C-alpha positions in Angstrom: 26.2 0.6 9.2 23.1 -0.8 10.9 20.9 1.4 8.8 22.6 0.4 5.6 22.3 -3.3 6.5 18.6 -2.7 7.3 18.1 -1.2 3.9 19.9 -4.1 2.2 17.7 -6.5 4.1 14.8 -4.6 2.5 16.4 -5.6 -0.8 17.3 -9.2 -0.1 14.8 -10.3 2.5 11.7 -9.1 0.6 13.0 -11.0 -2.4 13.9 -14.1 -0.4 10.6 -14.3 1.5 8.0 -12.8 -0.7 9.3 -14.1 -4.1 10.1 -17.5 -2.7 6.6 -17.9 -1.2 4.9 -16.6 -4.3 6.9 -18.6 -6.8 6.4 -21.7 -4.7 2.7 -21.3 -5.5 1.2 -20.6 -2.0 -0.1 -17.1 -3.0 0.4 -17.3 -6.8 -2.5 -18.6 -7.6 -0.4 0.7 -29.1 -2.5 2.9 -27.3 -5.0 4.8 -29.5 -5.0 2.3 -32.4 -6.1 -0.5 -30.2 -8.7 1.2 -28.0 -12.3 0.1 -28.3 -14.1 3.3 -27.5 -14.2 6.2 -25.1 -15.4 5.4 -21.7 -18.8 6.1 -20.4 -18.9 9.1 -18.1 -19.6 8.2 -14.5 -23.3 8.2 -14.0 -24.1 8.6 -17.7 -26.7 5.8 -17.7 -29.4 4.8 -15.3 -28.3 2.7 -12.3 -29.1 -1.0 -12.6 -30.9 -2.7 -9.7 -28.8 -4.2 -6.9 -29.5 -7.6 -8.4 -28.1 -6.9 -11.8 -24.8 -8.4 -12.8 -22.7 -8.7 -15.9 -24.4 -11.3 -18.1 -22.5 -14.2 -19.4 -23.6 -16.5 -22.2 -26.0 -18.3 -19.9 -27.3 -15.0 -18.6 -25.7 -15.6 -15.2 -23.6 -13.2 -13.3 -19.8 -13.1 -13.5 -19.4 -14.6 -10.1 -16.0 -16.2 -9.7 -14.9 -18.0 -6.6 -11.7 -16.0 -6.3 -9.7 -19.1 -7.3 -7.5 -17.2 -9.8 -7.1 -14.0 -7.7 -4.1 -13.5 -5.4 -5.6 -11.9 -2.3 -4.2 -8.5 -1.7 -4.2 -9.1 2.0 -2.0 -12.1 1.6 0.6 -10.0 -0.3 0.4 -7.3 2.3 1.0 -9.8 5.1 4.0 -11.2 3.3 5.5 -7.8 2.7 4.9 -6.7 6.3 6.5 -9.9 7.6 9.5 -9.4 5.3 10.0 -5.8 6.4 9.0 -6.1 10.1 11.4 -4.1 12.3 13.4 -3.0 9.3 13.9 0.6 8.4 12.6 0.7 4.9 12.4 4.0 3.0 9.0 5.2 1.6 10.2 4.5 -1.9 11.1 6.5 -4.9 8.6 9.3 -5.7 7.1 10.2 -9.0 8.8 13.6 -9.2 12.1 11.8 -9.2 11.3 10.1 -12.5 11.2 12.0 -15.9 7.7 12.3 -17.4 8.8 10.6 -20.5 9.3 7.4 -18.5 5.9 5.7 -17.9 7.1 4.8 -14.4 6.6 8.4 -13.4 2.9 8.1 -14.1 2.6 4.7 -12.4 4.2 6.0 -9.3 2.0 9.1 -9.4 -1.1 6.8 -9.7 -0.1 5.0 -6.5 0.4 8.4 -4.8 -3.1 9.5 -5.9 -4.9 6.3 -4.8 -7.3 6.9 -2.0 -7.8 4.6 1.0 -9.4 1.4 -0.2 -11.4 -1.1 1.9 -10.2 -4.5 0.9 -13.4 -6.3 1.6 -15.4 -4.1 -0.7 -13.2 -4.7 -3.7 -13.0 -8.5 -3.0 -16.7 -8.7 -2.8 -17.2 -7.1 -6.2 -14.7 -9.4 -7.9 -16.0 -12.5 -6.3 -19.7 -11.9 -6.5 -20.2 -9.5 -9.4 -21.1 -5.8 -9.7 -23.8 -4.3 -7.4 -24.7 -0.7 -7.1 -23.7 0.8 -3.9 -23.2 4.5 -3.2 -19.9 3.9 -1.3 -18.5 1.8 -4.1 -19.5 4.4 -6.8 -18.0 7.1 -4.7 -14.8 5.1 -4.3 -14.5 4.6 -8.1 -15.1 8.3 -8.6 -12.3 9.2 -6.3 -10.0 6.7 -8.1 -10.5 8.4 -11.5 -7.4 10.6 -11.3 -5.3 7.4 -10.5 -6.9 5.5 -13.3 -6.3 8.2 -15.9 -2.7 8.5 -14.7 -2.2 4.8 -15.2 -3.5 5.2 -18.8 -1.0 8.0 -19.2 1.8 5.7 -18.2 0.7 3.0 -20.6 0.6 5.6 -23.4 4.0 7.0 -22.5 5.7 3.6 -22.3 9.5 3.6 -22.0 9.2 2.2 -18.5 12.5 1.9 -16.8 13.4 1.7 -13.1 16.4 3.7 -12.0 19.3 1.9 -10.3 17.8 1.2 -6.9 17.3 -1.4 -4.3 14.2 -3.6 -4.1 13.1 -1.7 -1.0 12.4 1.4 -3.1 9.6 0.1 -5.3 8.2 -2.2 -2.6 5.8 0.4 -1.2 4.0 0.5 -4.5 3.5 -3.2 -5.2 0.2 -3.8 -3.4 -1.1 -0.4 -4.5 -0.6 -1.2 -8.1 -2.3 -4.5 -7.7 -5.2 -2.8 -5.8 -5.6 -0.2 -8.6 -5.8 -3.0 -11.1 -8.5 -4.7 -9.1 -10.4 -1.4 -8.8 -10.2 -0.9 -12.6 -11.5 -4.5 -13.0 -14.4 -3.6 -10.7 -15.2 -0.5 -12.8 -15.2 -2.7 -15.9 -17.8 -4.9 -14.3 -19.9 -1.8 -13.6 -19.7 -0.8 -17.3 -20.7 -4.3 -18.3 -23.7 -4.3 -16.0 -24.9 -1.2 -17.8 -24.5 -2.8 -21.2 -21.5 -0.6 -22.1 -19.3 -3.5 -23.2 -17.0 -1.2 -25.2 -15.9 0.6 -22.1 -15.8 -2.6 -20.1 -13.5 -4.4 -22.5 -11.4 -1.4 -23.0 -10.7 -1.1 -19.3 -9.8 -4.7 -18.9 -7.4 -4.3 -21.8 -5.9 -1.4 -19.9 -5.4 -3.8 -16.9 -3.4 -6.1 -19.1 -1.3 -3.3 -20.5 -0.6 -2.0 -17.0 0.6 -5.5 -16.0 2.9 -5.6 -19.0 4.4 -2.2 -18.4 4.7 -2.0 -14.6 6.7 -5.2 -14.1 10.1 -4.5 -15.6 12.5 -4.9 -12.7 13.6 -8.4 -11.8 11.9 -11.6 -10.8 9.7 -10.1 -8.1 8.3 -7.3 -10.3 7.8 -9.6 -13.4 6.4 -12.7 -11.8 4.7 -11.2 -8.7 3.4 -7.9 -9.9 2.9 -8.6 -13.6 1.3 -12.0 -13.2 -0.9 -10.9 -10.3 -2.3 -7.9 -12.2 -3.0 -10.1 -15.2 -4.6 -12.6 -12.9 -7.0 -9.9 -11.7 -8.4 -9.3 -15.2 -8.1 -12.7 -16.9 -11.2 -14.4 -15.7 -13.6 -11.4 -15.9 -12.4 -10.7 -19.4 -12.9 -14.4 -20.5 -16.3 -14.4 -18.9 -17.3 -11.1 -20.5 -16.2 -12.1 -23.9 -18.7 -15.0 -23.8 -21.7 -12.6 -23.5 -24.1 -12.9 -26.3 -24.4 -9.1 -26.3 -21.0 -8.7 -27.7 -20.3 -8.4 -31.5 -17.5 -9.9 -33.7 -16.1 -6.4 -34.1 -15.7 -6.0 -30.3 -14.0 -9.4 -30.0 -11.6 -8.5 -32.8 -10.9 -5.1 -31.2 -9.9 -7.0 -28.0 -7.7 -9.4 -30.1 -5.8 -6.4 -31.4 -5.3 -5.0 -27.9 -4.1 -8.3 -26.5 -1.7 -8.9 -29.3 -0.2 -5.5 -28.7 0.1 -6.3 -25.0 1.9 -9.5 -25.8 4.4 -7.6 -27.9 5.2 -5.2 -25.0 5.2 -7.8 -22.2 8.4 -8.4 -20.2 10.3 -11.5 -21.0 12.3 -13.8 -18.7 15.6 -12.5 -20.2 14.7 -9.0 -19.0 13.9 -10.2 -15.5 17.2 -12.1 -15.3 19.2 -9.1 -16.3 17.4 -6.8 -13.9 17.9 -9.3 -11.1 21.7 -9.3 -11.8 21.6 -5.5 -11.8 20.0 -5.6 -8.4 23.0 -7.5 -7.0 25.4 -5.1 -8.7 23.6 -2.2 -6.9 23.8 -4.0 -3.6 27.5 -4.6 -4.0 28.0 -0.9 -4.6 26.1 0.0 -1.5 27.9 -2.5 0.7 31.5 -2.7 -0.5 33.1 -4.1 2.7 33.2 -7.9 3.4 32.1 -7.2 7.0 28.9 -5.5 5.8 28.1 -8.2 3.3 28.6 -10.8 6.0 26.4 -9.0 8.5 23.8 -8.8 5.7 24.0 -12.5 5.1 23.5 -13.3 8.8 20.5 -11.0 8.9 19.1 -12.5 5.7 19.2 -16.0 7.1 18.0 -15.3 10.6 14.6 -16.9 10.0 16.2 -20.1 8.7 18.1 -22.3 11.2 20.2 -24.1 8.6 20.8 -20.8 6.8 21.9 -19.1 10.0 24.3 -21.9 10.7 25.7 -21.6 7.2 26.1 -17.8 7.5 27.9 -18.0 10.7 30.3 -20.7 9.4 31.7 -18.5 6.6 34.2 -15.7 6.9 33.4 -12.2 5.7 36.0 -12.7 3.0 34.3 -15.8 1.7 30.9 -14.1 1.8 32.2 -11.1 -0.1 33.8 -13.4 -2.8 30.6 -15.4 -3.2 28.3 -12.4 -3.2 30.5 -10.7 -5.8 30.0 -13.7 -8.1 26.2 -13.4 -8.0 25.7 -11.0 -10.9 27.9 -13.1 -13.2 26.2 -16.3 -12.0 22.7 -14.9 -12.7 23.6 -13.6 -16.1 25.4 -16.8 -17.0 22.2 -18.8 -16.0 20.1 -16.7 -18.3 20.2 -19.2 -21.3 19.0 -22.0 -19.1 16.3 -19.9 -17.5 15.1 -18.8 -20.9 14.4 -22.4 -21.9 10.7 -23.2 -22.2 9.4 -24.8 -19.0 8.7 -28.1 -20.9 12.3 -28.3 -21.9 13.8 -26.9 -18.7 16.2 -29.2 -16.8 16.7 -28.3 -13.2 19.8 -30.5 -12.9 21.7 -28.3 -15.4 20.9 -25.2 -13.5 22.0 -26.8 -10.2 25.3 -27.8 -11.7 25.8 -24.3 -12.9 25.0 -22.3 -9.8 26.0 -24.7 -7.0 29.7 -23.7 -7.2 28.5 -20.6 -5.3 26.9 -21.5 -1.9 24.8 -18.3 -1.9 23.4 -18.8 -5.4 22.7 -22.4 -4.4 20.4 -21.1 -1.7 18.4 -19.2 -4.3 17.9 -22.3 -6.5 14.2 -22.6 -5.8 13.6 -19.1 -7.1 15.5 -19.9 -10.3 13.7 -23.2 -10.7 10.3 -21.4 -10.6 11.1 -18.7 -13.1 10.4 -20.7 -16.3 7.1 -21.9 -14.7 6.1 -18.4 -13.8 7.0 -17.2 -17.3 4.7 -19.9 -18.7 1.9 -18.9 -16.4 2.2 -15.2 -17.5 2.0 -16.2 -21.1 -1.0 -18.4 -20.4 -2.8 -15.6 -18.7 -2.4 -13.5 -21.9 -3.0 -16.3 -24.5 -6.1 -17.6 -22.8 -8.2 -14.5 -23.3 -6.8 -14.0 -26.8 -8.1 -17.5 -27.8 -11.5 -16.9 -26.1 -11.8 -13.6 -28.1 -10.9 -15.4 -31.3 -13.4 -18.3 -30.6 -16.2 -15.9 -29.8 -15.4 -13.8 -32.9 -15.6 -17.0 -35.0 -19.0 -17.8 -33.5 -20.4 -14.4 -34.2 -19.2 -14.6 -37.9 -20.1 -18.3 -38.6 -23.0 -19.0 -36.3 -21.3 -21.8 -34.4 -18.2 -22.5 -32.4 -15.3 -23.9 -34.4 -14.8 -27.7 -34.5 -11.1 -27.2 -33.7 -8.7 -24.3 -33.0 -7.2 -24.7 -36.4 -10.3 -23.0 -37.8 -9.2 -19.8 -36.2 -6.1 -19.3 -38.3 -5.7 -17.4 -40.5 -9.4 -16.2 -40.6 -9.3 -14.7 -37.1 -5.7 -15.0 -35.9 -2.7 -15.0 -38.1 -1.1 -17.6 -35.9 -2.4 -19.7 -33.0 -0.5 -19.4 -29.7 0.7 -22.7 -28.2 0.3 -23.8 -24.7 3.4 -22.4 -22.9 3.5 -25.4 -20.6 3.8 -28.0 -23.5 4.7 -26.2 -26.7 1.6 -27.9 -28.2 -1.8 -26.3 -29.0 -4.1 -25.4 -26.2 -6.7 -28.1 -25.4 -10.1 -27.3 -27.0 -13.3 -29.4 -26.9 -16.5 -28.3 -28.5 -19.5 -29.4 -26.3 -22.7 -28.7 -28.2 -23.5 -25.0 -27.7 -20.5 -24.6 -25.3 -16.8 -25.4 -25.3 -14.0 -26.2 -23.0 -10.6 -24.5 -23.4 -7.6 -25.3 -21.1 -3.9 -25.5 -20.7 -2.1 -28.6 -19.5 -0.7 -26.5 -16.5 2.3 -27.0 -14.3 2.3 -30.8 -14.5 2.4 -30.5 -18.3 -0.1 -33.3 -18.6 -3.5 -33.3 -20.2 -5.9 -34.2 -17.4 -9.0 -33.7 -19.4 -9.7 -30.1 -18.3 -10.1 -31.2 -14.7 -10.1 -28.3 -12.3 -11.8 -25.0 -11.5 -11.3 -22.0 -13.9 -7.8 -20.6 -13.3 -7.2 -22.5 -10.1 -3.5 -23.0 -10.0 -3.9 -25.8 -7.4 -5.7 -28.0 -9.9 -4.3 -30.3 -12.6 -5.1 -28.1 -15.6 -5.5 -24.4 -16.1 -9.1 -24.2 -17.2 -9.8 -21.1 -19.2 -13.4 -21.9 -20.2 -15.1 -24.8 -18.4 -17.7 -25.8 -20.9 -20.9 -27.5 -19.7 
């Protein structure tokens, strides 16, 4: 029984700690038709000097201060804290998943990933590409994993088998690390002037985010958003390079539109979350086991521990058994756009169940996290459209309305307001931003993609 409770804690505690922390914002910060071109073989062109970086419109390096990147170390620490002293299995293996399920290939990619020094990857993403024999060797050793990810994207049909959250947990940070390594490789291609390969690889990162996050709130809003976060700023910066053409910008538009069509939606995450509780109930059918699980789940929270010890096993089992229905019933409210979402209605719905009430903060953050995911995809799409317009017309558009239908059939709206994204032409530059979580136009104040600022700034202008 102790082992089974420990495994369940791997399901509930990881969700309760990691997802709660990330959604609170402390850490959150079709295949061939859309591809741009074949990739450059490793070493196919002369090595640039160590000072070379990917050029932007001002001829500067893609530097980035890391504001929009969730540190891999932070996720690892959260996962280690959540699973400390808990017997957690090593996870499902690729050979357990049919090859016509893209999950098979994503799991295999994690299995193929070599040991990665975090500081090296972080340094590349924060300061730009530099040639280094160790970095090049690392990317070379990652090629089997990268190609396996692309195989998973092409296969699609991604579906997790009925399982507890503890089974995919060992792969979460590995998938995010692989996405960061692919982004680093794209910077290498850009530094060599091979923008076709660079853009293609960044588009793969977005597709990987869309396909690898189809299993509940944790997967959709931690894994998917975090992987997108890795590639968003480098892609937006690279699209502003004067070396790109209108055709390259339009090719990326096609890839990003295809990604949007395949991205997970909040309804999928809600249903997968309910399925997770169904699975847990199947694994722990007795009231005593469920009550012991609740006590363990709340051991890090004084008020929660007091609550858990005050209820009987029968009460606990009754409330826990109501969770799948409660989650599915809350789906219509959770699917409401964040700017129309009313927390009070959700509280009234779930508070009849004391256990679901304790998860309210996770539910409250779901519409916000959904809006953030859409912004991470729509931002680069608009940048690509603006840059394509500039290449074709010799100047940036006076307003976003000029992009439709000449470049985009339809303009995406800001997911945080339902209104157009904010756009300001500033001479030979422009500013593009979302109103962000406060749903208020603060004039584009804030660093690019810094979730702690007032607005989500996509392009900062002058």
